C-alpha positions as CSV (number, residue, x, y, z in Angstrom):
1,X,-12.9,42.4,21.0
2,X,-14.4,39.9,23.5
3,X,-17.0,38.8,21.0
4,X,-14.2,37.4,18.8
5,X,-12.4,35.5,21.5
6,X,-13.9,32.1,20.5
7,X,-12.8,32.3,16.9
8,X,-9.1,31.5,17.5
9,X,-9.8,28.3,19.6
10,X,-12.5,27.2,17.1
11,X,-10.0,27.9,14.2
12,X,-7.3,25.8,15.9
13,X,-9.8,23.0,16.6
14,X,-10.9,22.9,12.9
15,X,-7.3,23.0,11.8
16,X,-6.2,20.1,14.0
17,X,-9.3,18.1,13.2
18,X,-8.5,18.4,9.5
19,X,-4.9,17.4,10.0
20,X,-6.0,14.4,12.1
21,X,-8.5,13.3,9.5
22,X,-5.9,13.6,6.7
23,X,-3.4,11.6,8.7
24,X,-6.0,8.9,9.3
25,X,-6.7,8.6,5.6
26,X,-3.0,8.3,4.8
27,X,-2.6,5.6,7.4
28,X,-5.7,3.7,6.1
29,X,-4.4,3.9,2.5
30,X,-1.0,2.6,3.5
31,X,-2.6,-0.3,5.4
32,X,-4.7,-1.2,2.4
33,X,-1.6,-1.1,0.1
34,X,0.2,-3.4,2.5
35,X,-2.8,-5.8,2.6
36,X,-3.1,-5.8,-1.2
37,X,0.6,-6.6,-1.6
38,X,0.3,-9.5,0.9
39,X,-2.8,-10.8,-0.8
40,X,-1.0,-11.0,-4.2
41,X,2.1,-12.5,-2.6
42,X,0.1,-15.2,-0.7
43,X,-1.7,-16.2,-4.0
44,X,1.4,-16.6,-6.2
45,X,4.7,-16.2,-4.4
46,X,6.8,-19.3,-4.4
47,X,10.1,-19.9,-2.5
48,X,12.2,-19.6,-5.7
49,X,9.9,-17.0,-7.4
50,X,9.3,-14.0,-5.2
51,X,6.6,-11.5,-6.2
52,X,7.0,-7.7,-5.8
53,X,4.2,-5.2,-5.9
54,X,5.8,-1.8,-6.7
55,X,2.6,0.1,-7.3
56,X,-0.9,0.0,-5.8
57,X,-3.8,2.4,-6.5
58,X,-6.8,2.3,-4.2
59,X,-10.2,3.9,-4.6
60,X,-12.8,3.0,-2.1
61,X,-13.4,-0.8,-2.3
62,X,-11.3,-1.3,-5.5
63,X,-7.6,-1.4,-6.3
64,X,-5.3,-2.0,-9.1
65,X,-1.8,-3.3,-8.3
66,X,1.2,-3.8,-10.5
67,X,3.1,-7.0,-9.8
68,X,6.4,-8.5,-10.9
69,X,7.4,-12.1,-10.7
70,X,10.4,-12.4,-12.9
71,X,10.5,-12.8,-15.8
72,X,6.9,-11.5,-16.1
73,X,4.7,-8.9,-14.6
74,X,1.2,-7.5,-14.9
75,X,-1.7,-5.8,-13.2
76,X,-4.3,-7.1,-10.8
77,X,-7.7,-5.8,-10.1
78,X,-8.9,-6.3,-6.5
79,X,-12.0,-5.7,-4.5
80,X,-12.3,-5.2,-0.7
81,X,-15.0,-7.6,0.4
82,X,-15.9,-9.1,3.8
83,X,-12.9,-7.6,5.5
84,X,-10.2,-8.7,3.0
85,X,-8.9,-8.0,-0.5
86,X,-9.9,-10.5,-3.3
87,X,-8.2,-10.6,-6.7
88,X,-10.8,-10.4,-9.4
89,X,-8.6,-10.2,-12.6
90,X,-5.1,-10.2,-13.7
91,X,-4.1,-8.6,-17.0
92,X,-2.1,-6.4,-19.2
93,X,-2.4,-2.6,-19.8
94,X,-6.0,-3.2,-21.2
95,X,-7.1,-3.7,-17.6
96,X,-6.8,0.0,-17.1
97,X,-9.5,0.8,-19.6
98,X,-12.5,2.7,-18.1
99,X,-15.0,0.4,-19.9
100,X,-13.3,-2.8,-18.8
101,X,-13.2,-1.7,-15.1
102,X,-16.8,-0.7,-15.2
103,X,-17.7,-4.1,-16.7
104,X,-15.9,-5.7,-13.8
105,X,-18.2,-3.8,-11.4
106,X,-16.0,-0.8,-10.6
107,X,-18.0,2.4,-10.3
108,X,-17.1,5.0,-13.0
109,X,-15.7,7.5,-10.5
110,X,-13.5,4.8,-8.8
111,X,-12.4,3.6,-12.2
112,X,-11.3,7.1,-13.2
113,X,-9.4,7.5,-9.9
114,X,-7.7,4.2,-10.2
115,X,-6.5,4.9,-13.8
116,X,-5.2,8.4,-12.9
117,X,-3.5,7.2,-9.7
118,X,-1.9,4.2,-11.3
119,X,-0.7,6.2,-14.3
120,X,0.9,8.8,-12.0
121,X,2.6,6.2,-9.8
122,X,3.8,4.1,-12.8
123,X,5.7,7.2,-14.1
124,X,8.0,6.8,-11.1
125,X,9.0,3.2,-12.0
126,X,12.2,2.3,-13.9
127,X,12.0,1.4,-17.6
128,X,12.8,-2.2,-16.7
129,X,10.0,-2.4,-14.2
130,X,7.5,-0.9,-16.7
131,X,8.6,-3.3,-19.4
132,X,8.2,-6.3,-17.1
133,X,4.8,-5.2,-15.8
134,X,3.7,-4.8,-19.4
135,X,4.8,-8.3,-20.4
136,X,1.6,-10.0,-19.3
137,X,-0.7,-10.8,-22.3
138,X,-4.5,-10.7,-22.1
139,X,-7.0,-10.6,-19.3
140,X,-7.8,-13.4,-16.9
141,X,-11.0,-13.3,-14.9
142,X,-10.1,-15.1,-11.8
143,X,-13.7,-15.6,-10.7
144,X,-14.4,-17.5,-13.9
145,X,-11.1,-19.3,-14.5
146,X,-9.1,-19.4,-11.2
147,X,-6.8,-22.2,-12.2
148,X,-5.7,-20.8,-15.6
149,X,-3.9,-17.9,-14.0
150,X,-2.2,-20.0,-11.3
151,X,-0.4,-21.9,-14.0
152,X,0.9,-18.7,-15.6
153,X,2.7,-17.6,-12.5
């Protein structure tokens, strides 16, 4: 029996280490979601035109966020670079195409994760929110045409 006396403490250590690691990941994801929402709000929110960000999906250094600025809404693709989130594109539902995300530089595995996560989260939105988010038409590459999108908000 003495030869097994170390298994219980080691088991507890592994269990608590796993819980701590999981909790740290959840906190990190939440921090990224908050930072992404703030990035979008800082770019386009106006005193009389607030922006809400009801859904954010993050996979490594990339994210897709749904935004609403009445009467319109859409999706934004962001990348974490140099310690902050940068909006790369805004667009409609076509932004969630695997090929489009990969063309924007998102690794295939991250693109799949973003699409799955966003689809699952959007299912929790109201019909009105979904309709508003889907009202944006087209794709705007903000790195190529940054001023075009500013006018549409």
